C-alpha positions as protocol buffer text, in pm:
chain_id: "A"
residue {
  index: 1
  type: MET
  ca { x: -1891 y: -5291 z: -2460 }
}
residue {
  index: 2
  type: LEU
  ca { x: -1960 y: -5500 z: -2137 }
}
residue {
  index: 3
  type: VAL
  ca { x: -1980 y: -5842 z: -2339 }
}
residue {
  index: 4
  type: LEU
  ca { x: -2066 y: -6162 z: -2176 }
}
residue {
  index: 5
  type: ALA
  ca { x: -1916 y: -6477 z: -2346 }
}
residue {
  index: 6
  type: SER
  ca { x: -2134 y: -6742 z: -2185 }
}
residue {
  index: 7
  type: ALA
  ca { x: -2508 y: -6878 z: -2331 }
}
residue {
  index: 8
  type: SER
  ca { x: -2583 y: -6915 z: -1949 }
}
residue {
  index: 9
  type: PRO
  ca { x: -2968 y: -6736 z: -1939 }
}
residue {
  index: 10
  type: ARG
  ca { x: -2903 y: -6789 z: -1568 }
}
residue {
  index: 11
  type: ARG
  ca { x: -2572 y: -6502 z: -1554 }
}
residue {
  index: 12
  type: SER
  ca { x: -2745 y: -6288 z: -1805 }
}
residue {
  index: 13
  type: GLU
  ca { x: -3056 y: -6283 z: -1532 }
}
residue {
  index: 14
  type: LEU
  ca { x: -2775 y: -6216 z: -1264 }
}
residue {
  index: 15
  type: LEU
  ca { x: -2619 y: -5917 z: -1495 }
}
residue {
  index: 16
  type: THR
  ca { x: -2948 y: -5790 z: -1517 }
}
residue {
  index: 17
  type: GLN
  ca { x: -3041 y: -5767 z: -1156 }
}
residue {
  index: 18
  type: ALA
  ca { x: -2725 y: -5634 z: -1089 }
}
residue {
  index: 19
  type: GLY
  ca { x: -2743 y: -5344 z: -1317 }
}
residue {
  index: 20
  type: PHE
  ca { x: -2500 y: -5391 z: -1609 }
}
residue {
  index: 21
  type: THR
  ca { x: -2596 y: -5333 z: -1983 }
}
residue {
  index: 22
  type: PHE
  ca { x: -2482 y: -5585 z: -2181 }
}
residue {
  index: 23
  type: HIS
  ca { x: -2432 y: -5826 z: -2538 }
}
residue {
  index: 24
  type: VAL
  ca { x: -2416 y: -6179 z: -2484 }
}
residue {
  index: 25
  type: HIS
  ca { x: -2114 y: -6361 z: -2754 }
}
residue {
  index: 26
  type: PRO
  ca { x: -2160 y: -6727 z: -2640 }
}
residue {
  index: 27
  type: SER
  ca { x: -1763 y: -6850 z: -2626 }
}
residue {
  index: 28
  type: LEU
  ca { x: -1798 y: -7242 z: -2772 }
}
residue {
  index: 29
  type: ILE
  ca { x: -1447 y: -7363 z: -2678 }
}
residue {
  index: 30
  type: SER
  ca { x: -1350 y: -7724 z: -2582 }
}
residue {
  index: 31
  type: GLU
  ca { x: -1423 y: -7752 z: -2197 }
}
residue {
  index: 32
  type: GLU
  ca { x: -1238 y: -8039 z: -2141 }
}
residue {
  index: 33
  type: TYR
  ca { x: -1086 y: -8141 z: -1761 }
}
residue {
  index: 34
  type: ARG
  ca { x: -677 y: -8162 z: -1755 }
}
residue {
  index: 35
  type: SER
  ca { x: -537 y: -8386 z: -1595 }
}
residue {
  index: 36
  type: GLY
  ca { x: -429 y: -8290 z: -1247 }
}
residue {
  index: 37
  type: GLU
  ca { x: -569 y: -7948 z: -1297 }
}
residue {
  index: 38
  type: ASP
  ca { x: -725 y: -7884 z: -951 }
}
residue {
  index: 39
  type: PRO
  ca { x: -1115 y: -7748 z: -934 }
}
residue {
  index: 40
  type: ILE
  ca { x: -972 y: -7364 z: -984 }
}
residue {
  index: 41
  type: ALA
  ca { x: -733 y: -7436 z: -1168 }
}
residue {
  index: 42
  type: PHE
  ca { x: -989 y: -7567 z: -1428 }
}
residue {
  index: 43
  type: ALA
  ca { x: -1294 y: -7286 z: -1397 }
}
residue {
  index: 44
  type: THR
  ca { x: -1052 y: -6997 z: -1464 }
}
residue {
  index: 45
  type: ARG
  ca { x: -908 y: -7146 z: -1689 }
}
residue {
  index: 46
  type: LEU
  ca { x: -1190 y: -7196 z: -1905 }
}
residue {
  index: 47
  type: ALA
  ca { x: -1359 y: -6803 z: -1766 }
}
residue {
  index: 48
  type: ARG
  ca { x: -1071 y: -6705 z: -1965 }
}
residue {
  index: 49
  type: GLU
  ca { x: -1016 y: -6902 z: -2237 }
}
residue {
  index: 50
  type: LYS
  ca { x: -1395 y: -6851 z: -2307 }
}
residue {
  index: 51
  type: ALA
  ca { x: -1364 y: -6411 z: -2264 }
}
residue {
  index: 52
  type: GLU
  ca { x: -993 y: -6427 z: -2451 }
}
residue {
  index: 53
  type: THR
  ca { x: -1170 y: -6618 z: -2719 }
}
residue {
  index: 54
  type: ILE
  ca { x: -1461 y: -6347 z: -2753 }
}
residue {
  index: 55
  type: PHE
  ca { x: -1159 y: -6083 z: -2690 }
}
residue {
  index: 56
  type: ARG
  ca { x: -1030 y: -6164 z: -3044 }
}
residue {
  index: 57
  type: LYS
  ca { x: -1367 y: -6225 z: -3248 }
}
residue {
  index: 58
  type: LEU
  ca { x: -1497 y: -5859 z: -3152 }
}
residue {
  index: 59
  type: SER
  ca { x: -1165 y: -5654 z: -3036 }
}
residue {
  index: 60
  type: THR
  ca { x: -1137 y: -5532 z: -3447 }
}
residue {
  index: 61
  type: GLN
  ca { x: -1510 y: -5389 z: -3369 }
}
residue {
  index: 62
  type: GLU
  ca { x: -1437 y: -5239 z: -3034 }
}
residue {
  index: 63
  type: ILE
  ca { x: -1521 y: -4856 z: -3050 }
}
residue {
  index: 64
  type: GLU
  ca { x: -1253 y: -4590 z: -2902 }
}
residue {
  index: 65
  type: ASN
  ca { x: -1528 y: -4448 z: -2691 }
}
residue {
  index: 66
  type: ASP
  ca { x: -1690 y: -4747 z: -2607 }
}
residue {
  index: 67
  type: PRO
  ca { x: -1387 y: -5033 z: -2506 }
}
residue {
  index: 68
  type: LEU
  ca { x: -1497 y: -5370 z: -2516 }
}
residue {
  index: 69
  type: LEU
  ca { x: -1476 y: -5534 z: -2154 }
}
residue {
  index: 70
  type: VAL
  ca { x: -1536 y: -5930 z: -2240 }
}
residue {
  index: 71
  type: LEU
  ca { x: -1629 y: -6124 z: -1886 }
}
residue {
  index: 72
  type: GLY
  ca { x: -1618 y: -6494 z: -1875 }
}
residue {
  index: 73
  type: ALA
  ca { x: -1707 y: -6720 z: -1668 }
}
residue {
  index: 74
  type: ASP
  ca { x: -1718 y: -7207 z: -1559 }
}
residue {
  index: 75
  type: THR
  ca { x: -1856 y: -7307 z: -1282 }
}
residue {
  index: 76
  type: VAL
  ca { x: -1782 y: -7682 z: -1139 }
}
residue {
  index: 77
  type: VAL
  ca { x: -1927 y: -7846 z: -836 }
}
residue {
  index: 78
  type: VAL
  ca { x: -1715 y: -8080 z: -596 }
}
residue {
  index: 79
  type: SER
  ca { x: -1784 y: -8358 z: -490 }
}
residue {
  index: 80
  type: PRO
  ca { x: -1730 y: -8465 z: -156 }
}
residue {
  index: 81
  type: ALA
  ca { x: -1494 y: -8692 z: -221 }
}
residue {
  index: 82
  type: LYS
  ca { x: -1357 y: -8421 z: -446 }
}
residue {
  index: 83
  type: GLU
  ca { x: -1499 y: -8531 z: -812 }
}
residue {
  index: 84
  type: ILE
  ca { x: -1572 y: -8279 z: -1045 }
}
residue {
  index: 85
  type: LEU
  ca { x: -1911 y: -8240 z: -1143 }
}
residue {
  index: 86
  type: GLY
  ca { x: -1972 y: -8069 z: -1478 }
}
residue {
  index: 87
  type: LYS
  ca { x: -2301 y: -8105 z: -1696 }
}
residue {
  index: 88
  type: PRO
  ca { x: -2437 y: -8431 z: -1689 }
}
residue {
  index: 89
  type: THR
  ca { x: -2421 y: -8608 z: -1971 }
}
residue {
  index: 90
  type: ASP
  ca { x: -2743 y: -8801 z: -1945 }
}
residue {
  index: 91
  type: ALA
  ca { x: -3000 y: -8866 z: -1692 }
}
residue {
  index: 92
  type: ASN
  ca { x: -2837 y: -9145 z: -1572 }
}
residue {
  index: 93
  type: ASP
  ca { x: -2518 y: -8971 z: -1490 }
}
residue {
  index: 94
  type: ALA
  ca { x: -2727 y: -8678 z: -1350 }
}
residue {
  index: 95
  type: ALA
  ca { x: -2897 y: -8960 z: -1102 }
}
residue {
  index: 96
  type: HIS
  ca { x: -2551 y: -9050 z: -1028 }
}
residue {
  index: 97
  type: MET
  ca { x: -2433 y: -8684 z: -899 }
}
residue {
  index: 98
  type: LEU
  ca { x: -2701 y: -8654 z: -673 }
}
residue {
  index: 99
  type: ARG
  ca { x: -2689 y: -8914 z: -490 }
}
residue {
  index: 100
  type: LEU
  ca { x: -2291 y: -8799 z: -478 }
}
residue {
  index: 101
  type: LEU
  ca { x: -2413 y: -8446 z: -326 }
}
residue {
  index: 102
  type: ALA
  ca { x: -2708 y: -8583 z: -94 }
}
residue {
  index: 103
  type: GLY
  ca { x: -2635 y: -8605 z: 287 }
}
residue {
  index: 104
  type: ALA
  ca { x: -2283 y: -8427 z: 276 }
}
residue {
  index: 105
  type: THR
  ca { x: -2111 y: -8058 z: 152 }
}
residue {
  index: 106
  type: HIS
  ca { x: -1970 y: -8001 z: -126 }
}
residue {
  index: 107
  type: SER
  ca { x: -1815 y: -7690 z: -280 }
}
residue {
  index: 108
  type: VAL
  ca { x: -1927 y: -7479 z: -567 }
}
residue {
  index: 109
  type: ILE
  ca { x: -1620 y: -7294 z: -768 }
}
residue {
  index: 110
  type: THR
  ca { x: -1708 y: -7032 z: -1052 }
}
residue {
  index: 111
  type: GLY
  ca { x: -1439 y: -6894 z: -1232 }
}
residue {
  index: 112
  type: VAL
  ca { x: -1434 y: -6523 z: -1390 }
}
residue {
  index: 113
  type: ALA
  ca { x: -1153 y: -6395 z: -1594 }
}
residue {
  index: 114
  type: VAL
  ca { x: -1193 y: -5992 z: -1786 }
}
residue {
  index: 115
  type: VAL
  ca { x: -1034 y: -5946 z: -2092 }
}
residue {
  index: 116
  type: ASN
  ca { x: -979 y: -5588 z: -2235 }
}
residue {
  index: 117
  type: ARG
  ca { x: -707 y: -5429 z: -2421 }
}
residue {
  index: 118
  type: HIS
  ca { x: -536 y: -5355 z: -2111 }
}
residue {
  index: 119
  type: GLY
  ca { x: -475 y: -5693 z: -2019 }
}
residue {
  index: 120
  type: ILE
  ca { x: -680 y: -5925 z: -1832 }
}
residue {
  index: 121
  type: GLU
  ca { x: -778 y: -6029 z: -1482 }
}
residue {
  index: 122
  type: VAL
  ca { x: -860 y: -6383 z: -1348 }
}
residue {
  index: 123
  type: ALA
  ca { x: -1038 y: -6487 z: -1005 }
}
residue {
  index: 124
  type: SER
  ca { x: -1263 y: -6757 z: -804 }
}
residue {
  index: 125
  type: GLU
  ca { x: -1529 y: -6802 z: -576 }
}
residue {
  index: 126
  type: LEU
  ca { x: -1577 y: -7080 z: -356 }
}
residue {
  index: 127
  type: THR
  ca { x: -1920 y: -7182 z: -240 }
}
residue {
  index: 128
  type: TYR
  ca { x: -1986 y: -7449 z: 14 }
}
residue {
  index: 129
  type: VAL
  ca { x: -2336 y: -7642 z: 50 }
}
residue {
  index: 130
  type: THR
  ca { x: -2459 y: -7895 z: 237 }
}
residue {
  index: 131
  type: MET
  ca { x: -2752 y: -8070 z: 49 }
}
residue {
  index: 132
  type: SER
  ca { x: -2984 y: -8316 z: 303 }
}
residue {
  index: 133
  type: THR
  ca { x: -3039 y: -8669 z: 178 }
}
residue {
  index: 134
  type: ILE
  ca { x: -3281 y: -8731 z: -90 }
}
residue {
  index: 135
  type: SER
  ca { x: -3505 y: -9024 z: -169 }
}
residue {
  index: 136
  type: GLU
  ca { x: -3429 y: -9288 z: -514 }
}
residue {
  index: 137
  type: VAL
  ca { x: -3800 y: -9193 z: -593 }
}
residue {
  index: 138
  type: GLU
  ca { x: -3685 y: -8741 z: -547 }
}
residue {
  index: 139
  type: ILE
  ca { x: -3408 y: -8797 z: -732 }
}
residue {
  index: 140
  type: GLU
  ca { x: -3620 y: -8944 z: -1026 }
}
residue {
  index: 141
  type: ALA
  ca { x: -3924 y: -8741 z: -1003 }
}
residue {
  index: 142
  type: TYR
  ca { x: -3677 y: -8403 z: -1013 }
}
residue {
  index: 143
  type: ILE
  ca { x: -3488 y: -8553 z: -1315 }
}
residue {
  index: 144
  type: ASN
  ca { x: -3795 y: -8623 z: -1504 }
}
residue {
  index: 145
  type: THR
  ca { x: -3846 y: -8250 z: -1432 }
}
residue {
  index: 146
  type: GLY
  ca { x: -3499 y: -8157 z: -1649 }
}
residue {
  index: 147
  type: GLU
  ca { x: -3377 y: -7914 z: -1437 }
}
residue {
  index: 148
  type: PRO
  ca { x: -3078 y: -8094 z: -1369 }
}
residue {
  index: 149
  type: MET
  ca { x: -2983 y: -8156 z: -1696 }
}
residue {
  index: 150
  type: ASP
  ca { x: -2819 y: -7832 z: -1796 }
}
residue {
  index: 151
  type: LYS
  ca { x: -2637 y: -7775 z: -1447 }
}
residue {
  index: 152
  type: ALA
  ca { x: -2311 y: -7808 z: -1347 }
}
residue {
  index: 153
  type: GLY
  ca { x: -2322 y: -8078 z: -1034 }
}
residue {
  index: 154
  type: ALA
  ca { x: -2728 y: -8178 z: -1203 }
}
residue {
  index: 155
  type: TYR
  ca { x: -2907 y: -7924 z: -925 }
}
residue {
  index: 156
  type: ALA
  ca { x: -3053 y: -7591 z: -920 }
}
residue {
  index: 157
  type: ILE
  ca { x: -3020 y: -7405 z: -602 }
}
residue {
  index: 158
  type: GLN
  ca { x: -3260 y: -7113 z: -756 }
}
residue {
  index: 159
  type: GLY
  ca { x: -3492 y: -7424 z: -859 }
}
residue {
  index: 160
  type: TYR
  ca { x: -3697 y: -7685 z: -706 }
}
residue {
  index: 161
  type: ALA
  ca { x: -3339 y: -7786 z: -547 }
}
residue {
  index: 162
  type: ALA
  ca { x: -3347 y: -7561 z: -303 }
}
residue {
  index: 163
  type: ALA
  ca { x: -3582 y: -7762 z: -111 }
}
residue {
  index: 164
  type: TRP
  ca { x: -3302 y: -7942 z: -48 }
}
residue {
  index: 165
  type: ILE
  ca { x: -3066 y: -7729 z: 55 }
}
residue {
  index: 166
  type: PRO
  ca { x: -3059 y: -7642 z: 510 }
}
residue {
  index: 167
  type: ARG
  ca { x: -2767 y: -7390 z: 417 }
}
residue {
  index: 168
  type: ILE
  ca { x: -2479 y: -7179 z: 266 }
}
residue {
  index: 169
  type: HIS
  ca { x: -2135 y: -7110 z: 353 }
}
residue {
  index: 170
  type: GLY
  ca { x: -2020 y: -6857 z: 124 }
}
residue {
  index: 171
  type: CYS
  ca { x: -2204 y: -6656 z: -164 }
}
residue {
  index: 172
  type: TYR
  ca { x: -2527 y: -6752 z: -306 }
}
residue {
  index: 173
  type: PHE
  ca { x: -2520 y: -6610 z: -642 }
}
residue {
  index: 174
  type: ASN
  ca { x: -2143 y: -6778 z: -729 }
}
residue {
  index: 175
  type: VAL
  ca { x: -2422 y: -7092 z: -663 }
}
residue {
  index: 176
  type: VAL
  ca { x: -2629 y: -7027 z: -927 }
}
residue {
  index: 177
  type: GLY
  ca { x: -2354 y: -6940 z: -1176 }
}
residue {
  index: 178
  type: LEU
  ca { x: -2205 y: -6573 z: -1110 }
}
residue {
  index: 179
  type: PRO
  ca { x: -2096 y: -6430 z: -782 }
}
residue {
  index: 180
  type: LEU
  ca { x: -2182 y: -6058 z: -829 }
}
residue {
  index: 181
  type: ALA
  ca { x: -2015 y: -5938 z: -562 }
}
residue {
  index: 182
  type: LEU
  ca { x: -1689 y: -6036 z: -747 }
}
residue {
  index: 183
  type: VAL
  ca { x: -1804 y: -5933 z: -1073 }
}
residue {
  index: 184
  type: SER
  ca { x: -1907 y: -5624 z: -1018 }
}
residue {
  index: 185
  type: SER
  ca { x: -1554 y: -5506 z: -839 }
}
residue {
  index: 186
  type: MET
  ca { x: -1384 y: -5679 z: -1106 }
}
residue {
  index: 187
  type: LEU
  ca { x: -1547 y: -5492 z: -1374 }
}
residue {
  index: 188
  type: LYS
  ca { x: -1523 y: -5122 z: -1212 }
}
residue {
  index: 189
  type: GLY
  ca { x: -1164 y: -5185 z: -1179 }
}
residue {
  index: 190
  type: ALA
  ca { x: -1099 y: -5264 z: -1536 }
}
residue {
  index: 191
  type: GLU
  ca { x: -1327 y: -4983 z: -1636 }
}
residue {
  index: 192
  type: ALA
  ca { x: -1101 y: -4773 z: -1409 }
}
residue {
  index: 193
  type: ARG
  ca { x: -838 y: -4874 z: -1545 }
}
residue {
  index: 194
  type: ILE
  ca { x: -970 y: -4791 z: -1960 }
}
residue {
  index: 195
  type: MET
  ca { x: -1019 y: -4438 z: -1819 }
}
residue {
  index: 196
  type: LYS
  ca { x: -678 y: -4426 z: -1706 }
}
residue {
  index: 197
  type: GLY
  ca { x: -543 y: -4500 z: -1931 }
}
residue {
  index: 198
  type: ARG
  ca { x: -690 y: -4264 z: -2188 }
}
residue {
  index: 199
  type: SER
  ca { x: -570 y: -4020 z: -1989 }
}
residue {
  index: 200
  type: PHE
  ca { x: -220 y: -4055 z: -2021 }
}
């Protein structure tokens, strides 16, 4: 049984797009940044904590012929000035984030964790995103759509903000919230290890 430890509708859509059948059990952990933690360590730690929390919660329900496999993910945006940007707290915070990103190249990191009875695997994906210069009028209009408010870095590459992104270097789906090629590889590897464990 594959479980996605995330309430993100975008991650659910991407997993479905990739052909996976799964259940959703959001993990409500603290997402507080630790002083001195680099962005990759931050994203992978949160992904691992999300997956481990849900695995512990559901492990007693595991069925022998349907092993529990929990997928956790966390995406962070890193500004050109190396500032970690999560989801904006309000409209002013969203505007501040967009000003930091406009007219420059920033990075998007998604930490991914897969947990099952045989252990845990953690990895990350990095994509560079170039954003065009944005006017204050455009920023205000974008914030008024409501789209930036639940997105890391205050924008959605698959939404209105697509008009401001002339190029990316790396995985597009990573910027949406779930690097599908990496996730597919990790899930296949975990399933193979589970099957191998059964053979002993």
